[in-house]
C-alpha positions in Angstrom: 126.9 76.5 101.6 125.6 79.3 103.9 127.1 82.0 101.6 125.4 80.5 98.6 122.1 80.5 100.4 122.4 84.1 101.3 123.4 85.2 97.8 120.6 83.1 96.3 118.1 84.7 98.7 119.3 88.1 97.6 118.9 87.1 94.0 115.3 86.1 94.7 114.6 89.5 96.3 116.1 91.2 93.2 113.9 89.1 91.0 110.9 90.1 93.0 111.8 93.8 92.8 112.3 93.3 89.0 108.8 91.9 88.7 107.3 94.9 90.6 109.3 97.3 88.5 108.0 95.6 85.3 104.4 95.9 86.6 104.9 99.6 87.4 106.4 100.2 84.0 103.5 98.4 82.3 100.9 100.3 84.2 102.5 103.8 84.3 104.6 103.7 81.2 108.3 104.6 81.1 109.2 107.3 83.7 112.4 108.6 85.1 111.7 106.7 88.4 111.2 103.5 86.4 114.4 103.9 84.5 116.3 104.6 87.7 114.8 101.5 89.2 115.9 99.3 86.3 119.4 100.8 86.5 119.6 100.0 90.2 118.3 96.5 89.7 120.9 95.9 87.0 123.7 97.1 89.3 122.5 94.8 92.1 121.9 91.9 89.8 125.4 92.1 88.3 127.0 92.3 91.7 125.1 89.3 93.1 125.7 87.1 90.0 129.4 88.1 90.1 129.6 87.1 93.8 127.9 83.8 93.0 130.2 82.9 90.2 133.5 84.0 91.9 133.6 82.7 95.5 136.4 84.0 97.8 139.6 82.1 98.0 
């Protein structure tokens, strides 16, 4: 239960950063920093979702 809470909290933080990235891209347009941010968010999101779906044995 504790593991799931920590992973869910991490997912909430990633969603918050995704919202901030979206806002920055909407205001400034597509930049190299914005694309790098999206790439990093995708990597983190895939890792967290994978950890949520595949618990350790």
